[in-house]
C-alpha positions in Angstrom: -47.0 -66.7 127.8 -45.5 -64.0 125.6 -42.1 -65.6 124.8 -42.0 -66.3 121.1 -41.3 -69.8 120.0 -38.1 -70.4 118.1 -37.7 -73.1 115.4 -36.5 -76.4 117.0 -33.4 -76.2 115.0 -32.4 -73.3 117.3 -33.3 -75.1 120.5 -31.2 -77.3 122.7 -31.7 -80.3 125.1 -29.4 -81.5 128.0 -27.7 -84.8 127.2 -29.4 -86.4 130.2 -32.5 -86.8 127.9 -30.5 -88.5 125.1 -28.7 -90.8 127.7 -32.2 -91.9 129.1 -33.3 -92.8 125.6 -30.1 -95.0 125.3 -30.8 -96.7 128.7 -34.4 -97.3 127.6 -33.2 -99.0 124.3 -30.3 -101.1 126.1 -32.7 -102.1 128.9 -35.5 -103.0 126.6 -33.7 -104.4 123.5 -30.2 -104.9 124.5 -26.9 -103.3 123.2 -27.5 -104.9 119.8 -30.8 -102.7 119.6 -28.8 -99.7 120.3 -26.6 -100.4 117.5 -29.6 -100.9 115.3 -30.8 -97.5 116.1 -27.3 -96.0 115.5 -27.2 -97.7 112.2 -30.5 -96.0 111.3 -29.3 -92.5 111.9 -28.0 -90.1 109.5 -24.2 -90.1 109.6 -23.6 -86.9 111.5 -26.1 -88.0 114.2 -24.7 -91.4 114.4 -21.2 -89.9 115.1 -22.7 -87.7 117.8 -24.4 -90.6 119.8 -21.9 -93.3 119.2 -19.5 -92.2 121.8 -20.2 -90.9 125.3 -23.4 -88.9 125.8 -22.6 -86.2 128.5 -25.7 -85.6 130.7 -24.8 -81.9 131.6 -24.0 -80.9 127.9 -26.4 -79.2 125.5 -27.3 -81.1 122.3 -29.6 -79.9 119.4 -33.3 -80.7 119.7 -33.3 -82.0 116.1 -30.9 -84.6 117.3 -33.0 -85.6 120.0 -36.0 -85.9 117.4 -33.8 -88.0 115.1 -32.9 -90.5 117.9 -36.7 -90.7 119.0 -37.8 -91.3 115.5 -35.1 -93.9 114.8 -36.0 -95.7 118.0 -39.6 -95.8 117.1 -39.2 -97.0 113.4 -36.4 -99.4 114.0 -37.5 -101.1 117.3 -41.1 -100.0 117.7 -42.6 -101.1 114.7 -43.3 -97.4 113.8 -46.0 -97.3 116.5 -46.2 -93.9 118.1 -47.0 -95.5 121.5 -43.2 -96.1 121.5 -42.9 -92.6 122.5 -45.1 -92.9 125.5 -42.9 -95.9 126.7 -39.8 -93.7 126.2 -41.4 -91.1 128.4 -42.6 -93.5 131.1 -39.1 -95.0 131.2 -37.6 -91.6 131.8 -40.0 -91.1 134.7 -39.2 -94.5 136.1 -35.4 -93.7 136.0 -35.7 -90.0 137.2 -38.2 -89.8 140.0 -37.0 -92.5 142.4 -33.4 -91.0 142.1 -34.1 -87.4 142.1 -37.2 -87.1 144.0 -37.5 -90.1 146.3 -39.5 -88.1 149.0 -42.1 -87.4 146.4 -42.6 -91.0 145.2 -42.6 -92.1 148.9 -45.1 -89.6 149.8 -47.9 -91.0 147.4 -49.0 -87.7 146.7 -48.9 -86.8 143.0 -49.1 -83.3 143.8 -45.9 -83.2 146.0 -44.2 -84.8 142.8 -45.4 -82.4 140.4 -44.6 -79.4 142.6 -40.9 -80.9 142.7 -40.9 -81.0 139.1 -41.6 -77.2 138.7 -37.8 -76.4 137.6 -37.2 -79.6 135.7 -38.0 -78.1 132.3 -36.0 -75.2 132.9 -32.9 -77.2 133.4 -33.2 -79.6 130.5 -34.4 -77.4 127.6 -33.2 -74.1 126.3 -34.9 -71.7 125.4 -37.8 -72.8 127.6 -40.6 -71.1 129.9 -42.5 -73.4 132.2 -45.6 -72.6 134.1 -47.4 -75.1 136.6 -51.1 -74.6 137.7 -52.8 -76.7 140.4 -56.3 -76.6 139.0 -57.9 -79.0 141.6 -56.3 -81.5 144.0 -56.4 -84.1 141.1 -56.0 -82.0 138.1 -52.6 -80.3 137.3 -51.7 -78.2 134.4 -48.1 -77.8 132.8 -47.3 -75.3 130.1 -44.3 -75.2 128.0 -43.1 -72.6 125.4 -39.8 -71.4 123.9 -39.4 -73.5 121.0 -41.7 -75.4 118.3 -42.1 -79.1 119.5 -42.4 -82.2 117.6 -44.5 -85.3 117.8 -41.7 -87.5 119.7 -41.2 -84.9 122.3 -45.0 -84.1 122.8 -46.1 -87.9 123.2 -43.1 -88.8 125.4 -44.1 -86.0 127.7 -47.6 -87.6 128.0 -45.9 -90.9 128.9 -43.7 -89.1 131.3 -46.4 -87.3 133.2 -48.7 -90.4 133.2 -46.1 -92.8 134.7 -44.9 -90.1 137.1 -48.3 -89.7 138.8 -48.7 -93.6 138.7 -45.3 -93.9 140.5 -46.9 -91.7 143.2 -50.0 -93.7 143.7 -52.4 -91.9 141.1 -55.1 -94.1 139.7 -56.8 -93.9 136.4 -54.4 -91.2 135.1 -55.3 -89.3 131.8 -53.0 -86.8 130.4 -53.9 -84.7 127.3 -52.5 -82.1 125.3 -54.8 -79.2 125.0 -52.6 -77.0 123.1 -49.5 -77.8 120.8 -46.8 -75.6 119.2 -46.3 -78.1 116.3 -50.0 -77.5 115.4 -49.6 -73.6 115.7 -50.5 -73.2 119.2 -48.7 -70.7 121.5 -47.7 -73.3 124.0 -47.6 -76.9 124.7 -50.2 -77.4 127.5 -50.7 -80.7 129.3 -53.8 -81.4 131.5 -52.8 -84.0 133.9 -55.9 -85.8 135.8 -56.0 -88.7 138.1 -58.0 -90.5 140.9 -56.4 -90.3 144.4 -54.1 -93.0 145.6 -56.1 -95.7 147.8 -55.5 -95.2 151.5 -53.0 -97.3 152.9 -54.3 -100.1 155.0 -53.7 -100.4 158.8 -50.6 -101.9 160.0 -50.9 -105.6 160.6 -50.7 -106.8 164.4 -48.1 -109.2 165.3 
C-alpha cells in the first residue's frame, strides 16, 4: 500500500459503528450503563452522543476512540479485553443481518469475501486489501489513517467472532503490523480450523 496514513483527527467513521457500541452497552449493562458512559465523556463528545446516532452519517474517529475508552474504563474495569467483546458484539449484530447467506453457509471464506467492501463503507480515508493465503488463513490489510488501541483490538474481536459464527474452530487473529506502532498498515492474520462436517440427517 502506498497511500499515506493521515492522523486519526482527520479520519471519519460511519455512525453505525458508534450505534453498535451503544447497543453493546445497553444490551450488556442496561440503559443506566449507557448513561454512566455518557457521564464519563468530555462535554463535547457527550453532547454528540446523547441524542440520535445516525448510522449513515460521518463522525470523527477521535469520538469513536473516546467512546470506546469510556466504555472500557467505566464498565469494563479498564480491561482491554472489553474491546474484544465490543468487536465480537458488532459481528454478532452485523453478520446475520447483512450476510445471512455467509453465516448459513458455514464457510468462513464465503463470509470474509463478503466483507471485502465493508471497511470502505465505514471509514474514510481507508484502503482495504484482502488476501486468501490458504483455505484456513485469510489476511486483511487496512491503511489510510493512524489507528488506536480500541480500534485495533476490537477488530481482532470482530474477525474472531465472525469466523466462529461461520463454524470456524480454534480461531486465532493476530495483528502483524500496526499503524499506531509506526507500521505502514494494520494487517490482520486470521487463522482457523475448518468447521466440523454436519452429521447425516436423522431417519424418521
